[in-house]
C-alpha distance (Angstrom), angle and dihedral (degrees) to the residues before:
residue distance angle dihedral
M1 . . .
L2 3.79 . .
D3 3.80 122.5 .
F4 3.79 107.8 -119.6
I5 3.77 123.2 -160.3
S6 3.75 120.5 -98.7
A7 3.76 117.0 -107.9
A8 3.79 110.8 -80.2
P9 3.81 117.4 -111.7
A10 3.78 122.4 -111.3
S11 3.79 90.4 -95.9
A12 3.82 92.9 55.1
T13 3.80 116.9 138.9
A14 3.78 132.1 -163.5
S15 3.80 90.9 -87.5
D16 3.82 90.2 59.3
S17 3.80 88.9 64.3
S18 3.81 95.6 65.2
A19 3.82 93.2 97.0
F20 3.80 90.3 51.5
A21 3.80 91.9 47.4
S22 3.82 90.5 53.0
H23 3.81 89.5 68.8
L24 3.81 89.3 63.2
L25 3.80 107.4 84.9
Q26 3.80 114.8 -156.9
P27 3.82 107.7 176.2
I28 3.81 114.1 -147.8
G29 3.81 117.1 -120.8
V30 3.79 93.7 16.6
K31 3.79 117.9 122.2
A32 3.81 97.5 -172.2
V33 3.80 140.8 -7.6
Y34 3.80 117.2 -142.1
G35 3.77 114.9 173.6
L36 3.79 128.5 7.3
A37 3.79 133.5 -149.7
L38 3.79 135.8 172.6
R39 3.80 125.4 -122.9
G40 3.77 106.3 179.7
E41 3.79 106.7 -58.9
D42 3.80 94.3 -18.3
L43 3.79 130.8 87.2
L44 3.80 120.4 -132.1
A45 3.81 119.9 -154.6
V46 3.80 142.7 161.3
D47 3.80 127.9 -131.6
P48 3.81 105.5 -153.0
F49 3.82 93.9 -165.2
R50 3.80 97.8 49.3
G51 3.80 96.0 32.4
Y52 3.79 91.2 -126.8
L53 3.77 127.1 156.2
L54 3.79 100.2 -155.8
K55 3.77 138.1 -159.5
I56 3.81 109.7 -159.8
D57 3.79 126.1 -166.4
P58 3.83 106.4 -136.1
K59 3.81 91.6 -154.2
T60 3.81 96.4 56.4
G61 3.80 107.0 13.3
D62 3.81 89.8 -125.4
A63 3.79 113.9 151.0
A64 3.80 131.2 -150.9
I65 3.83 124.3 -165.5
L66 3.81 110.8 -126.1
N67 3.82 96.0 -174.0
P68 3.84 104.5 47.5
R69 3.83 91.8 153.4
H70 3.81 97.4 37.8
A71 3.79 105.4 50.3
A72 3.80 93.8 123.6
E73 3.79 90.6 58.4
F74 3.83 91.2 57.3
D75 3.80 94.9 45.5
Q76 3.85 110.2 129.6
A77 3.84 92.9 10.6
T78 3.80 109.0 152.6
G79 3.80 106.8 178.7
I80 3.80 139.8 35.0
A81 3.81 138.1 -168.4
H82 3.80 131.5 -178.6
W83 3.77 130.8 -153.7
E84 3.81 127.6 163.7
G85 3.79 98.8 -26.5
R86 3.79 97.5 -39.3
V87 3.79 130.1 98.2
W88 3.80 129.8 -152.5
I89 3.78 120.6 -157.1
A90 3.80 133.5 -166.6
K91 3.80 112.3 -135.6
G92 3.78 125.9 163.7
H93 3.80 109.4 -42.7
S94 3.80 94.0 -23.8
I95 3.79 144.8 76.9
Y96 3.81 117.9 -141.0
V97 3.79 133.4 -171.4
T98 3.81 132.6 -155.4
A99 3.77 139.5 168.0
L100 3.80 112.7 -109.0
D101 3.80 95.0 -134.1
A102 3.83 93.6 51.1
I103 3.80 113.9 30.8
N104 3.81 110.4 -143.0
L105 3.80 116.7 140.2
T106 3.80 112.9 -141.6
P107 3.84 121.1 -174.2
V108 3.81 116.0 -116.5
L109 3.81 103.0 176.9
T110 3.79 142.7 -19.8
L111 3.82 128.0 -135.6
P112 3.81 128.2 -155.4
Y113 3.83 87.8 -122.5
T114 3.79 136.7 37.5
A115 3.80 114.4 -67.9
D116 3.82 110.4 -135.4
G117 3.80 107.1 -179.0
V118 3.79 139.5 8.6
A119 3.82 135.6 -159.4
V120 3.81 133.3 178.4
W121 3.80 131.8 -155.9
E122 3.81 117.5 174.6
N123 3.83 105.9 -56.6
T124 3.81 95.8 -13.4
L125 3.79 126.6 93.5
Y126 3.83 124.0 -163.7
V127 3.82 124.7 -160.4
S128 3.82 126.8 -172.4
C129 3.81 119.2 -149.0
K130 3.82 121.2 -178.1
K131 3.80 94.0 -172.2
A132 3.81 91.3 58.5
G133 3.81 94.1 36.0
Y134 3.82 92.3 -130.9
I135 3.77 145.0 104.3
Y136 3.81 105.9 -135.9
V137 3.80 124.3 -149.6
Y138 3.83 120.0 -149.6
N139 3.74 141.2 172.1
R140 3.78 103.3 -97.0
D141 3.79 97.2 -135.0
S142 3.81 105.7 30.3
G143 3.82 97.3 37.1
Q144 3.80 90.4 -134.3
R145 3.81 113.9 151.3
I146 3.81 114.8 -116.4
T147 3.81 102.7 178.4
Q148 3.79 143.2 -42.8
F149 3.84 137.3 -129.2
P150 3.81 129.2 -152.7
A151 3.81 109.2 -105.7
P152 3.83 109.1 -109.9
G153 3.83 96.5 -136.3
I154 3.80 138.9 34.2
G155 3.81 102.1 -116.1
V156 3.80 139.5 71.3
Q157 3.81 108.8 -64.0
N158 3.77 134.9 -156.9
I159 3.78 118.7 -161.8
S160 3.79 143.9 -156.0
V161 3.79 134.2 178.4
W162 3.78 139.7 -152.8
G163 3.78 125.9 170.4
D164 3.79 112.8 -44.4
Y165 3.79 96.5 -8.6
L166 3.78 136.5 80.0
W167 3.81 116.1 -159.9
A168 3.82 125.1 -157.2
C169 3.81 129.7 -174.9
D170 3.80 116.3 -157.2
Q171 3.81 118.4 -151.5
T172 3.81 95.4 -154.2
E173 3.79 97.7 38.6
Q174 3.83 92.8 47.1
T175 3.78 83.6 -141.1
V176 3.80 140.0 124.0
Y177 3.81 115.3 -143.9
C178 3.80 124.4 -159.7
L179 3.80 112.3 -153.5
D180 3.77 134.8 -176.8
R181 3.79 99.2 -106.8
A182 3.81 92.7 -147.0
T183 3.81 98.0 51.8
G184 3.81 105.8 15.2
E185 3.81 90.0 -125.1
L186 3.80 114.3 154.9
V187 3.81 112.4 -110.5
V188 3.81 103.3 174.3
K189 3.82 139.1 -20.6
M190 3.79 129.9 -153.4
L191 3.81 138.9 -175.3
T192 3.80 120.8 -116.9
P193 3.83 120.8 -132.0
F194 3.82 92.8 -127.9
P195 3.82 130.6 45.6
T196 3.81 125.1 -109.0
P197 3.81 105.0 27.1
T198 3.80 106.5 -159.6
G199 3.79 104.2 176.5
I200 3.80 141.1 22.0
A201 3.81 134.0 -164.5
V202 3.81 122.2 -172.4
P203 3.83 118.7 -150.8
P204 3.82 117.4 -135.3
H205 3.81 118.5 -77.7
T206 3.82 93.5 13.9
Q207 3.82 111.6 163.5
P208 3.84 128.9 -162.4
E209 3.82 95.0 -120.0
Q210 3.82 95.4 70.4
G211 3.76 139.8 -26.5
T212 3.78 148.1 105.5
L213 3.81 129.3 -76.8
W214 3.78 131.2 -174.3
V215 3.81 111.6 -121.9
S216 3.81 128.6 179.9
Y217 3.81 125.6 -151.6
T218 3.80 129.8 -162.8
N219 3.80 121.2 -168.1
E220 3.79 144.4 135.1
E221 3.78 128.8 -115.6
P222 3.82 130.0 -164.4
Y223 3.78 118.8 -118.6
V224 3.79 139.5 165.2
R225 3.80 110.7 -105.9
D226 3.79 120.2 -151.3
D227 3.82 110.3 -139.9
P228 3.85 111.0 175.9
N229 3.83 91.4 -176.2
S230 3.80 93.2 61.2
E231 3.80 128.6 84.3
L232 3.79 85.2 -128.6
P233 3.81 102.0 49.3
F234 3.79 94.5 -166.0
E235 3.78 126.9 54.1
L236 3.79 133.8 171.4
T237 3.79 111.2 -121.6
F238 3.80 141.4 143.7
R239 3.77 134.9 -102.8
D240 3.80 132.7 -168.2
T241 3.79 119.8 -101.3
T242 3.79 114.7 -163.8
L243 3.81 120.0 178.3
I244 3.78 137.6 174.8
H245 3.78 113.2 -162.7
P246 3.81 137.1 165.1
L247 3.80 113.4 -107.8
T248 3.81 110.2 -148.6
Y249 3.79 120.2 -165.6
R250 3.80 143.6 174.4
W251 3.80 123.0 -164.2
D252 3.81 114.3 -150.7
K253 3.81 101.9 -161.8
A254 3.79 94.0 -177.4
K255 3.82 92.0 57.0
N256 3.82 95.7 36.5
Y257 3.80 98.1 -124.6
C258 3.80 141.2 104.2
R259 3.81 119.5 -144.8
T260 3.80 122.7 -156.3
N261 3.81 137.7 -170.8
G262 3.78 113.1 -19.0
F263 3.78 130.6 -155.5
L264 3.77 133.1 -156.7
V265 3.79 104.8 -131.1
E266 3.77 129.8 -169.9
M267 3.80 107.0 -145.5
T268 3.80 123.2 -170.0
Y269 3.80 123.9 -170.6
V270 3.82 118.1 -178.2
E271 3.80 134.8 169.3
E272 3.81 119.8 -149.1
I273 3.81 113.4 -157.3
D274 3.78 105.2 -143.3
A275 3.81 111.2 139.6
L276 3.78 112.5 71.0
E277 3.81 101.8 103.9
D278 3.80 95.8 105.2
A279 3.79 97.2 31.2
A280 3.76 131.3 91.9
A281 3.78 119.6 -109.8
L282 3.79 113.5 -85.3
Q283 3.79 122.0 -139.3
N284 3.82 129.8 -150.4
V285 3.79 96.9 -1.4
E286 3.82 120.8 -179.6
W287 3.80 115.9 -164.0
R288 3.81 113.0 -164.8
M289 3.82 126.0 -163.3
A290 3.78 123.7 -176.6
F291 3.80 119.9 -132.2
P292 3.80 126.0 -131.2
T293 3.79 105.4 -82.3
H294 3.81 133.8 -133.1
T295 3.82 116.9 -103.4
D296 3.82 140.2 151.0
R297 3.81 88.4 -82.7
Q298 3.79 103.5 31.3
T299 3.81 137.6 57.6
L300 3.80 127.3 -176.2
R301 3.81 105.5 -141.0
T302 3.78 102.4 177.9
I303 3.79 139.0 -12.5
E304 3.81 131.7 -169.9
P305 3.82 136.3 177.4
V306 3.80 123.7 -97.9
G307 3.82 120.0 -152.0
L308 3.80 99.5 -16.1
P309 3.82 133.0 31.2
Y310 3.79 120.9 -106.6
E311 3.78 137.6 -161.2
E312 3.78 115.8 -126.3
D313 3.79 118.4 -128.4
L314 3.81 137.8 175.9
Q315 3.80 120.5 -127.4
N316 3.81 117.3 -178.2
G317 3.80 87.1 -22.2
E318 3.84 93.3 -52.9
R319 3.81 122.5 118.8
V320 3.81 115.6 -117.7
A321 3.83 135.2 -177.6
S322 3.81 114.4 -133.1
F323 3.82 117.0 -157.6
K324 3.82 113.1 -171.4
F325 3.81 126.7 -158.0
P326 3.83 116.9 -174.2
T327 3.82 87.2 -164.7
L328 3.79 135.2 6.9
D329 3.79 108.7 -165.2
P330 3.82 127.6 -167.7
H331 3.82 111.2 -87.7
E332 3.82 91.0 21.9
R333 3.81 115.1 136.9
H334 3.80 131.5 -158.9
I335 3.80 139.7 166.5
F336 3.79 114.8 -157.9
G337 3.80 140.6 151.4
W338 3.78 139.7 98.0
R339 3.80 143.8 -76.8
A340 3.80 118.9 -144.8
L341 3.78 139.2 -175.5
V342 3.80 108.0 -140.0
E343 3.80 132.1 -177.7
V344 3.81 110.4 -143.1
Y345 3.81 127.8 -177.5
G346 3.77 138.0 178.1
I347 3.79 112.2 -105.5
K348 3.79 134.9 -170.5
Y349 3.80 121.6 -177.1
Q350 3.80 116.4 -141.8
L351 3.81 99.6 -151.7
T352 3.83 117.2 140.2
P353 3.83 130.8 -160.1
R354 3.79 90.3 -110.7
Q355 3.82 90.4 58.5
V356 3.81 92.4 57.8
E357 3.82 97.2 47.1
A358 3.80 91.0 94.8
A359 3.81 95.9 39.6
P360 3.83 113.7 144.9
P361 3.82 120.9 -116.2
L362 3.78 120.1 -78.5
P363 3.83 110.1 -87.0
T364 3.80 109.5 -100.6
E365 3.80 93.1 -124.0
F366 3.81 90.8 60.8
G367 3.81 94.5 65.5
P368 3.82 98.1 69.1
R369 3.82 90.3 46.9
Y370 3.80 107.2 36.2
L371 3.82 107.8 22.5
I372 3.81 99.0 53.5
D373 3.79 136.2 89.5
D374 3.80 98.4 -106.6
D375 3.81 99.4 147.9
E376 3.82 111.3 41.5
L377 3.81 92.8 -80.4
A378 3.85 94.9 155.6
M379 3.80 90.3 -132.1
D380 3.82 90.3 156.5
S381 3.82 91.7 56.9
P382 3.85 113.2 111.6
L383 3.81 88.4 -138.9
I384 3.82 92.9 56.3
Q385 3.80 93.2 42.1
A386 3.80 90.6 52.6
A387 3.81 89.8 47.5
A388 3.81 90.0 51.5
R389 3.80 89.9 56.4
D390 3.79 94.3 44.3
S391 3.80 93.8 46.5
I392 3.82 95.1 66.7
G393 3.81 101.8 25.9
R394 3.82 107.7 -177.0
E395 3.80 95.6 -23.5
T396 3.82 113.2 132.2
N397 3.82 102.4 173.6
L398 3.82 109.2 100.7
L399 3.80 96.5 -141.2
R400 3.80 93.1 46.7
Q401 3.81 89.5 47.3
V402 3.80 91.0 57.2
L403 3.80 92.0 48.4
S404 3.81 90.5 46.3
I405 3.82 91.2 52.1
R406 3.80 90.6 48.7
N407 3.81 91.9 50.8
Y408 3.82 90.9 46.4
V409 3.82 90.5 54.7
Y410 3.81 90.5 47.0
D411 3.80 89.8 51.7
K412 3.80 92.0 50.9
L413 3.83 101.3 41.0
S414 3.77 139.1 50.5
Y415 3.78 122.2 -162.6
A416 3.80 121.0 -98.8
V417 3.80 134.0 154.6
T418 3.81 107.1 -115.1
P419 3.81 129.0 -166.6
A420 3.81 93.1 -127.1
I421 3.80 139.9 12.0
D422 3.81 109.9 -100.3
T423 3.80 125.3 -163.6
P424 3.83 118.5 -89.9
D425 3.82 94.2 -106.0
V426 3.82 91.2 55.7
V427 3.81 91.6 44.7
L428 3.81 93.0 48.8
E429 3.81 91.9 51.8
R430 3.81 91.3 46.1
G431 3.82 94.1 48.7
R432 3.81 94.7 -144.6
G433 3.78 132.3 85.4
S434 3.78 148.7 160.7
C435 3.81 122.5 -117.0
G436 3.81 89.6 -89.8
E437 3.81 90.9 52.4
Y438 3.81 91.6 48.9
V439 3.81 86.5 52.2
G440 3.82 92.6 50.5
L441 3.80 92.8 52.4
L442 3.80 92.6 44.8
L443 3.80 91.5 50.4
A444 3.81 93.1 48.8
L445 3.81 95.4 49.0
M446 3.79 94.3 44.3
R447 3.80 95.4 46.7
L448 3.79 92.3 48.3
N449 3.81 86.4 55.2
G450 3.81 92.2 51.2
I451 3.82 95.8 -104.7
A452 3.81 112.9 139.1
C453 3.80 111.5 -133.1
R454 3.79 141.2 156.2
T455 3.79 142.3 -169.1
V456 3.81 120.1 -97.8
G457 3.81 130.2 -177.2
R458 3.01 157.8 65.0
Y459 3.78 120.4 173.1
K460 3.77 142.8 4.4
C461 3.78 122.6 -146.8
P462 3.82 108.4 -129.7
A463 3.81 104.1 -91.8
Q464 3.80 94.9 -116.6
A465 3.79 107.0 122.8
D466 3.81 87.8 157.6
K467 3.82 89.7 68.6
P468 3.81 106.0 63.6
G469 3.79 122.8 170.5
I470 3.81 98.8 25.7
Y471 3.78 127.4 99.3
L472 3.80 114.2 -97.7
E473 3.79 121.2 -166.2
P474 3.82 123.1 -161.9
D475 3.80 119.3 -132.1
F476 3.82 95.7 -139.8
N477 3.74 142.4 5.9
H478 3.79 114.4 -107.6
V479 3.80 141.6 -152.7
W480 3.78 134.6 -164.5
I481 3.80 134.7 165.2
E482 3.78 143.8 -109.5
F483 3.79 124.2 -149.6
Y484 3.78 126.3 -159.3
I485 3.80 126.9 -124.2
P486 3.83 110.2 -168.4
G487 3.76 109.8 -122.7
T488 3.81 91.7 18.6
G489 3.81 108.6 52.6
W490 3.79 138.3 -137.6
L491 3.81 118.3 -14.8
P492 3.84 125.8 -167.9
M493 3.79 126.2 -122.4
E494 3.79 126.6 178.7
S495 3.78 116.4 -124.4
N496 3.81 103.6 -139.0
P497 3.86 117.3 -18.3
D498 3.82 92.8 95.4
D499 3.83 90.6 56.2
I500 3.78 90.9 93.7
Q501 3.81 105.4 136.2
D502 3.78 133.4 35.0
G503 3.79 112.9 -103.9
G504 3.80 95.0 3.3
P505 2.88 152.3 -153.8
Y506 3.78 84.3 -151.5
P507 3.81 122.1 -155.7
T508 3.79 118.8 -115.3
R509 3.81 96.1 -151.1
F510 3.82 92.4 118.4
F511 3.80 96.7 32.8
M512 3.82 101.8 106.4
G513 3.79 87.5 -6.2
L514 3.80 142.7 83.3
P515 3.81 129.9 -166.0
W516 3.79 120.0 -126.6
W517 3.82 95.2 -99.4
H518 3.81 95.7 72.2
V519 3.80 116.0 97.7
E520 3.78 113.1 -158.8
M521 3.79 114.4 -145.8
G522 3.82 128.7 -163.2
K523 3.81 107.6 -39.6
G524 3.77 123.6 -135.8
I525 3.81 91.5 10.6
P526 3.83 134.1 80.3
F527 3.79 114.4 -87.6
E528 3.83 89.7 -136.4
K529 3.76 130.5 12.1
L530 3.81 135.1 176.8
I531 3.82 114.7 -145.9
R532 3.83 118.3 -165.3
P533 3.81 134.0 167.3
E534 3.78 116.3 -89.3
G535 3.80 111.2 -85.3
S536 3.83 94.7 30.1
P537 3.81 118.5 137.0
D538 3.81 112.7 -80.2
T539 3.81 99.6 -106.2
K540 3.80 126.2 165.2
L541 3.79 127.7 -147.6
G542 3.79 91.8 -115.0
D543 3.80 90.8 53.9
L544 3.80 91.8 58.0
A545 3.78 107.6 38.3
V546 3.78 150.5 17.3
N547 3.79 116.7 -132.7
H548 3.79 124.4 -135.4
M549 3.81 120.9 -158.8
R550 3.78 130.4 179.5
F551 3.79 140.0 158.7
R552 3.78 135.7 -156.5
I553 3.81 123.8 -165.0
L554 3.81 107.7 -138.6
G555 3.79 102.8 176.8
E556 3.77 149.2 -30.7
L557 3.81 124.7 -91.7
Q558 3.78 133.0 -157.6
P559 3.78 113.2 -120.8
């Protein structure tokens, strides 16, 4: 188990994040890492673009090339396993083996499709294959197939094994799955803190209840390149980002969820009043802002005012800041809001359709709150009512109904930023929508099918856990939903990020799960609200102020 840093105090600066940053390994000279394995204290990996077989020091991130004269033979290798001085690699349709002290790749077996990952335990060899949709099990020496398991996700998977458990990381699902290696049965699943996991190594004696895994990630990021020899000295291009980072997790069986890497985040939300020149003076204005709320994956540590003082209030059990202005005159300027320290974690609920078969009825008090058209959802539109029927077909299981409705919306819509939020009937006919319009259609279809649901949001921290200590500003606000399972509680579901390919299959990474970068604001209440005396001019929040939002990652937390 690795020793993670303690959460940074409120006064933490960028320099305080150096211990956290040291857990991010970024090997020099490596373009990509596909596949990971452990050999004693060292990590073994393959770089399919350079053809490197690598030994990586997990304390420093320094890499050594173990095949300096055989790089061409390892070109396009995508998986690696180690057992007693030998390594197996997945390359193309085949699995090869070689001794580490004398590199000489020897074919072991060939598949009809591309082999993605490989793992070895004693005399058993495991091979993952996205094209086939299976993890195959072979005799290590003869290459004879023993059995096969359905792959738990929809993307390319790399695998590792220790003892009774087989572990798979899925690039598309952004998820690590723990399987019973004898039966292939899913034991637990967990979200990773970075996208596109491309390799996994399991330390000895790792158990599914809690622990630490090594996971590699390979991506690209845009950056502005300075080229003094060009007529245009700056150009937008991409560069590789390869990381190896320890995934920590804790499975709470009683509460049916698994939490992963947490981060202490400083979150600042400020309004700048800057638009009253042509408006009449406003009297007795109350400006309310919800705080980050407390959930299974989020804790509000501290919060303090910025610019102006506020009074704290409770609304439906949610904490709210109340800023009061006796008068707001034309040309008056103010900056006001709050700064909070929030713990955020990745979370993935483990609920299955079988577990909800015997769910009790929806509490009667939920109907008037969560089954009604309370936000221009067009639930009386024939188009939306027909869509509600089509979206579930003959499905009767509540959990499968929710997933079916989500997939129906994904089939019908593609994501687009829109200037305003239209009603679900307009959005459905148009076939495009923003996150808020996805939410509106999801709410309408679920409520018409008797599924209690509500909007949640409001912001996402930029998903850059490799950049602690610097200010990060989101491009947009964001909303998603929660749906209610009687006897279980509220479960999260992203509005549109899983709608990544036309016609599916769609990942379920954020179905009953949220990554660490979501910040959940006051639930069941407006995030911001302007309260004025009756008869005051009809003024909207956006007419009065410009909001400013930023985050700063202060440290990493164990789940």
